[in-house]
C-alpha positions as CSV (number, residue, x, y, z in Angstrom):
1,M,-68.4,-18.6,17.6
2,G,-68.1,-17.5,13.7
3,T,-66.3,-18.3,10.8
4,I,-63.2,-16.9,9.1
5,A,-63.4,-15.8,5.3
6,P,-59.6,-14.2,5.1
7,T,-60.9,-12.2,1.4
8,H,-58.3,-9.3,1.7
9,A,-55.6,-11.2,2.3
10,R,-54.0,-11.1,-1.2
11,A,-54.4,-7.6,-1.3
12,T,-53.3,-6.5,2.0
13,L,-49.6,-8.7,0.9
14,V,-49.7,-6.7,-2.4
15,C,-50.2,-3.3,-1.0
16,S,-47.3,-3.7,1.6
17,L,-44.7,-4.7,-0.4
18,P,-41.7,-2.5,-2.3
19,L,-43.6,-2.3,-6.1
20,A,-41.4,-3.9,-7.9
21,L,-42.0,-7.0,-6.3
22,A,-45.8,-6.3,-6.1
23,A,-45.8,-5.7,-9.3
24,A,-44.2,-9.4,-9.8
25,I,-46.8,-11.2,-7.8
26,L,-48.9,-9.4,-10.3
27,I,-47.8,-10.3,-12.9
28,S,-47.8,-13.6,-12.2
29,A,-51.0,-14.0,-12.0
30,P,-53.4,-16.5,-14.5
31,P,-54.1,-14.0,-17.3
32,A,-58.0,-12.9,-17.4
33,G,-60.0,-15.5,-19.4
34,A,-57.3,-18.4,-18.2
35,A,-59.1,-21.6,-16.5
36,Q,-58.9,-21.4,-12.7
37,Q,-57.9,-24.5,-11.3
38,V,-58.3,-25.1,-7.6
39,R,-57.1,-28.1,-5.9
40,V,-58.8,-28.8,-2.1
41,A,-57.0,-31.7,-0.1
42,V,-59.8,-33.4,2.3
43,A,-58.7,-36.1,4.8
44,G,-60.4,-38.4,7.4
45,D,-60.9,-38.3,11.3
46,V,-58.3,-36.9,13.2
47,C,-58.1,-37.2,17.1
48,L,-55.4,-35.5,18.8
49,R,-55.2,-37.0,22.0
50,N,-52.1,-39.2,23.3
51,L,-49.6,-37.8,20.8
52,A,-46.0,-38.2,20.8
53,S,-44.6,-34.8,22.5
54,G,-43.7,-32.1,20.3
55,K,-43.7,-33.9,17.3
56,S,-47.0,-33.4,14.7
57,P,-48.8,-35.9,13.6
58,F,-49.1,-34.8,10.0
59,R,-45.4,-34.3,9.4
60,Y,-44.9,-36.8,6.8
61,V,-48.6,-35.9,4.9
62,A,-47.8,-32.0,5.6
63,A,-46.2,-31.4,2.2
64,L,-49.5,-33.1,0.5
65,L,-51.7,-31.0,2.4
66,K,-49.9,-27.8,1.7
67,G,-49.6,-28.4,-2.2
68,A,-53.5,-27.6,-2.4
69,E,-54.8,-24.2,-2.0
70,M,-56.7,-25.6,1.2
71,A,-56.6,-28.7,3.4
72,I,-60.1,-29.9,5.7
73,I,-59.8,-32.4,8.2
74,N,-62.8,-33.6,10.7
75,L,-61.7,-32.8,14.1
76,E,-63.0,-35.8,16.6
77,G,-63.3,-34.0,20.0
78,P,-62.5,-30.8,21.6
79,L,-59.7,-29.2,22.4
80,T,-59.9,-28.2,25.8
81,R,-59.3,-28.4,29.4
82,R,-62.8,-28.8,30.9
83,S,-63.3,-31.6,32.8
84,A,-67.0,-31.8,33.1
85,V,-69.2,-34.2,30.8
86,T,-71.9,-34.7,28.5
87,R,-75.4,-36.5,30.4
88,H,-76.3,-37.9,27.1
89,K,-74.1,-40.5,26.6
90,S,-75.0,-42.9,29.4
91,A,-72.6,-44.5,32.2
92,R,-74.1,-47.7,30.6
93,D,-73.1,-47.5,27.1
94,L,-69.7,-45.9,27.7
95,A,-69.2,-49.0,29.8
96,A,-70.2,-51.3,27.2
97,R,-68.3,-48.8,25.0
98,E,-71.0,-48.1,22.9
99,Q,-70.3,-44.8,23.5
100,F,-66.8,-43.1,24.0
101,L,-65.7,-39.3,25.5
102,V,-63.1,-37.7,23.9
103,K,-60.5,-34.5,23.9
104,G,-57.1,-33.3,23.2
105,S,-54.7,-31.2,25.0
106,P,-55.4,-27.0,23.3
107,A,-51.4,-27.8,22.9
108,Y,-52.3,-29.5,19.4
109,A,-54.0,-27.0,18.0
110,R,-51.1,-25.1,16.3
111,Y,-50.3,-28.7,14.4
112,L,-53.6,-28.0,12.2
113,P,-52.2,-24.7,10.8
114,E,-48.9,-25.6,10.7
115,A,-49.7,-28.5,8.1
116,G,-51.6,-25.9,6.3
117,I,-55.1,-27.0,7.3
118,K,-57.5,-23.9,6.8
119,V,-60.7,-26.0,7.9
120,A,-61.9,-28.2,10.7
121,T,-65.3,-29.9,10.8
122,L,-67.1,-30.2,13.7
123,G,-70.2,-31.3,13.1
124,N,-69.7,-35.1,14.1
125,N,-70.6,-37.2,17.5
126,H,-67.9,-35.9,20.0
127,T,-67.4,-32.0,19.8
128,M,-70.0,-31.9,22.0
129,D,-68.6,-34.4,24.7
130,Y,-67.2,-32.0,27.2
131,L,-70.0,-29.4,26.9
132,A,-70.7,-26.0,25.6
133,G,-67.5,-24.9,27.2
134,G,-65.3,-27.4,25.3
135,C,-67.0,-26.9,22.1
136,Q,-66.2,-22.8,22.5
137,D,-62.8,-23.3,23.8
138,T,-62.2,-25.1,20.4
139,I,-63.8,-22.8,18.4
140,A,-62.1,-20.0,19.8
141,L,-58.6,-21.1,19.7
142,L,-58.9,-22.6,16.2
143,H,-60.0,-19.3,15.0
144,K,-57.0,-17.5,16.9
145,L,-54.9,-20.0,14.6
146,G,-56.4,-18.9,11.4
147,V,-58.1,-22.4,11.1
148,A,-62.1,-21.8,10.0
149,T,-64.9,-24.2,11.4
150,T,-68.1,-25.2,10.8
151,G,-70.7,-27.9,11.9
152,A,-71.4,-26.7,15.2
153,G,-72.0,-23.6,17.3
154,P,-73.6,-21.6,20.0
155,N,-76.9,-22.2,18.2
156,A,-78.3,-23.9,15.2
157,A,-77.8,-20.8,12.9
158,G,-74.3,-21.0,14.0
159,A,-73.7,-24.6,13.7
160,H,-75.2,-24.4,10.1
161,R,-73.1,-21.7,9.0
162,P,-70.7,-22.6,6.2
163,A,-66.7,-22.3,6.9
164,V,-66.0,-19.5,3.9
165,V,-62.1,-19.3,2.7
166,R,-59.9,-18.1,0.1
167,A,-58.5,-21.0,-2.4
168,G,-56.7,-19.2,-5.3
169,Q,-58.5,-16.7,-7.1
170,G,-61.9,-17.2,-5.5
171,K,-63.2,-19.2,-2.5
172,V,-64.4,-22.4,-1.2
173,A,-67.4,-23.0,1.9
174,V,-67.6,-26.1,3.8
175,L,-70.8,-27.2,5.3
176,S,-70.2,-30.1,8.1
177,Y,-73.3,-32.2,9.6
178,L,-73.9,-35.1,11.6
179,A,-76.0,-37.6,9.8
180,F,-76.7,-41.1,12.1
181,I,-79.3,-43.1,11.1
182,S,-81.2,-43.2,14.5
183,E,-82.7,-39.9,16.3
184,G,-81.0,-41.9,19.6
185,G,-77.8,-41.7,18.2
186,L,-78.5,-38.3,17.0
187,A,-79.7,-37.1,20.7
188,A,-76.6,-38.5,22.4
189,C,-74.6,-36.1,20.4
190,T,-75.9,-33.0,21.7
191,P,-78.1,-31.1,18.3
192,A,-77.8,-27.9,18.1
193,T,-81.5,-26.1,19.1
194,P,-82.5,-22.1,18.1
195,Q,-81.6,-21.4,21.2
196,H,-78.8,-23.8,22.5
197,P,-75.6,-25.3,21.4
198,G,-74.9,-28.2,19.7
199,V,-74.0,-29.7,16.1
200,A,-75.3,-29.2,12.9
201,V,-77.6,-32.6,12.5
202,M,-79.3,-34.0,9.4
203,R,-82.1,-36.2,10.5
204,G,-84.2,-38.8,8.5
205,G,-84.2,-42.1,10.7
206,G,-82.4,-44.1,7.8
207,K,-85.2,-43.6,5.5
208,A,-85.7,-40.3,3.7
209,L,-84.2,-37.1,4.8
210,S,-87.0,-35.6,6.9
211,Q,-88.5,-32.2,5.1
212,A,-87.2,-30.2,7.9
213,S,-83.4,-31.0,7.3
214,R,-84.1,-30.9,3.7
215,E,-85.4,-27.3,3.7
216,A,-82.3,-26.8,6.3
217,L,-79.8,-28.2,3.7
218,K,-81.6,-26.6,1.0
219,H,-80.8,-23.1,2.6
220,D,-77.6,-23.9,3.7
221,L,-76.3,-24.9,0.5
222,A,-78.0,-21.7,-1.2
223,A,-76.2,-19.2,1.4
224,A,-72.8,-20.9,0.8
225,K,-73.4,-20.3,-3.0
226,R,-73.9,-16.7,-2.4
227,Q,-70.8,-16.5,-0.7
228,A,-68.3,-19.4,-2.8
229,D,-67.2,-20.6,-6.2
230,I,-66.8,-23.7,-4.9
231,V,-69.2,-25.7,-2.0
232,I,-68.3,-28.5,0.1
233,V,-70.5,-30.6,2.0
234,V,-69.4,-32.7,4.6
235,F,-71.2,-35.8,6.5
236,H,-70.7,-37.9,9.7
237,W,-72.3,-41.0,8.8
238,G,-72.3,-44.6,8.3
239,V,-72.0,-47.6,10.2
240,Q,-68.6,-48.4,11.6
241,K,-66.2,-50.4,10.0
242,A,-68.3,-51.0,7.3
243,S,-66.6,-51.0,3.7
244,H,-69.8,-50.0,1.8
245,P,-72.6,-46.8,2.6
246,V,-75.6,-47.7,3.4
247,A,-78.8,-46.9,0.8
248,Y,-80.2,-43.8,2.9
249,H,-76.4,-42.1,3.0
250,R,-76.3,-42.3,-0.3
251,A,-79.9,-41.2,-0.9
252,L,-78.2,-38.3,1.1
253,A,-75.1,-37.8,-0.4
254,H,-77.5,-37.3,-4.1
255,T,-80.3,-35.2,-2.4
256,A,-76.9,-32.8,-1.7
257,V,-76.1,-33.0,-5.2
258,A,-79.9,-32.0,-6.2
259,L,-79.5,-29.2,-4.3
260,G,-76.3,-27.6,-5.4
261,A,-73.3,-29.4,-3.7
262,S,-69.9,-29.3,-5.4
263,A,-68.9,-31.9,-3.6
264,V,-69.9,-34.4,-0.9
265,V,-67.4,-35.8,1.5
266,G,-67.9,-38.5,4.6
267,H,-66.7,-40.3,7.2
268,H,-66.9,-42.0,10.9
269,P,-66.6,-45.9,9.8
270,H,-63.1,-45.1,10.6
271,V,-62.3,-46.8,7.1
272,L,-62.5,-46.2,3.6
273,Q,-65.4,-46.5,1.4
274,G,-65.5,-46.0,-2.4
275,I,-65.9,-42.9,-4.7
276,E,-68.6,-42.5,-6.7
277,W,-69.7,-39.9,-9.5
278,Y,-73.2,-38.8,-9.3
279,K,-74.4,-36.1,-11.8
280,G,-70.7,-34.9,-12.6
281,V,-70.2,-34.6,-8.9
282,P,-67.8,-36.8,-6.5
283,I,-68.7,-38.4,-3.5
284,L,-66.4,-39.7,-1.1
285,Y,-68.7,-42.2,1.4
286,S,-66.0,-42.5,3.8
287,L,-62.2,-40.9,4.1
288,G,-61.2,-43.1,6.8
289,N,-59.1,-42.4,9.6
290,F,-56.0,-40.2,9.6
291,V,-54.9,-39.4,13.0
292,F,-56.4,-42.0,15.0
293,S,-55.6,-45.4,17.4
294,P,-56.2,-47.9,17.0
295,S,-55.1,-48.2,13.6
296,S,-54.9,-51.6,13.3
297,G,-56.0,-53.4,9.4
298,A,-58.3,-51.4,7.8
299,L,-58.5,-49.3,10.4
300,G,-55.1,-47.9,9.7
301,E,-55.7,-47.4,6.0
302,T,-55.7,-43.6,5.0
303,G,-54.6,-41.3,2.4
304,V,-54.9,-37.5,1.4
305,F,-57.8,-37.2,-1.3
306,D,-57.5,-33.9,-3.5
307,L,-60.5,-32.5,-5.4
308,I,-59.3,-30.9,-8.4
309,F,-61.9,-28.3,-9.9
310,V,-61.5,-26.4,-13.1
311,E,-63.8,-23.4,-13.0
312,A,-65.7,-24.4,-9.7
313,R,-66.5,-27.8,-11.4
314,A,-64.9,-30.8,-10.4
315,T,-63.0,-32.4,-12.9
316,R,-60.7,-35.2,-10.9
317,V,-60.2,-37.0,-7.5
318,D,-56.7,-38.2,-6.5
319,F,-55.8,-40.4,-3.7
320,H,-52.4,-40.3,-2.1
321,P,-52.6,-43.8,0.1
322,A,-51.2,-43.8,3.6
323,R,-50.7,-45.9,6.6
324,I,-51.4,-44.7,10.0
325,S,-48.8,-45.9,12.5
326,N,-48.7,-44.5,16.2
327,S,-51.5,-42.2,15.4
328,T,-48.9,-40.6,12.8
329,P,-50.7,-40.8,9.1
330,Q,-47.3,-41.5,6.8
331,P,-47.4,-42.0,2.9
332,L,-47.4,-45.5,0.8
333,S,-45.5,-45.6,-2.2
334,G,-44.3,-48.6,-4.6
335,K,-46.6,-51.9,-4.4
336,A,-48.4,-51.3,-1.0
337,G,-49.6,-47.8,-2.5
338,R,-50.7,-49.3,-5.7
339,R,-52.5,-52.2,-3.8
340,L,-54.1,-49.9,-1.5
341,S,-55.6,-47.4,-4.2
342,Q,-56.6,-50.2,-6.4
343,R,-58.6,-51.4,-3.2
344,L,-60.1,-48.0,-3.0
345,L,-61.1,-48.3,-6.6
346,N,-62.8,-51.4,-6.3
347,L,-64.8,-50.5,-3.3
348,G,-66.2,-47.8,-5.9
349,Q,-67.2,-50.0,-8.8
350,S,-69.9,-51.5,-6.6
351,L,-71.6,-48.2,-6.4
352,R,-71.1,-46.6,-9.5
353,P,-68.6,-48.1,-12.2
354,V,-65.8,-45.9,-12.4
355,K,-62.4,-45.2,-14.3
356,G,-59.1,-44.9,-12.8
357,T,-55.3,-45.1,-13.3
358,I,-52.6,-46.0,-10.6
359,S,-49.3,-44.5,-11.0
360,K,-46.7,-46.2,-10.5
361,A,-46.1,-44.5,-6.8
362,G,-49.5,-45.7,-6.4
363,V,-51.8,-42.3,-6.8
364,L,-55.3,-42.8,-7.6
365,S,-56.4,-40.9,-10.2
366,I,-60.3,-41.1,-11.0
367,P,-61.2,-37.8,-13.5
368,R,-65.1,-36.9,-13.8
369,P,-67.3,-39.4,-16.0
């Protein structure tokens, strides 16, 4: 249940090719001293269930995801055939639809690598819905397909271990945590312990990050930075359907930046929230849904976010607007795309004023201030 770090892929490829072709590949590499740019695509909640048979839900956005050196999504729910469910989500809460049990068919797993997705974050409220077995099935299946995971594992150490993957000439590490406000909400999602499987969590009770969680985040970031040039911290947090982050989660994001995060990404509200630059680091508070149902109104507003790094430092965030229909994100262009991009830009102004430009095609670009 570890992570994947395909560090020797390029060397193996070059050595196995004919001499002339290998030389051409090496010649095409950026010259020594040239600024190294890495584009990381991130997208929101992906729930792989009730999909149209034989059709990838990423088919309309795959080009955007593959256009980056790597792509990251949040996988909502295990991919398993198991039927035994967690007892931490009570029958009363399930009946009241205050809690949900989610899983998807293992057959859908192939859609992730086919779309260029390299990392699936599991630090969320559904990974343990079908117990440790469902989580283990998911991790084993994704790793077999070449998709790295983080945020859940056989114990706390495994859940806190970063996913580390090659991106361009360097490496990107991803950390994933569930960061609900209430302790009860965290407990229902099976936090990992030193001896037991579960998800990585950040605790704070909605006031301030606990000292233990702060030390864990500090430790995890330091370990990730020893393995990668860029470290992206992903939080599953926020109030559902709220278009603005709460003060506690803003403070948590700022703490992650202070401890060395290269970028901070969030999801769970199921709607878009604003983008903030804090001390030169981008914070994307909620990416919204991505492959999800229902998706009416604001629940269907989505997109692919590109984090652009130069020499391992974030320089710009691009947003490619999209709309979900039948659990399938479809790019928006023209007036509809510009309208959604403007709305996202406006959401960020209440956090910290930012300057952005929207292209005729509807793509929003927000450079580092």
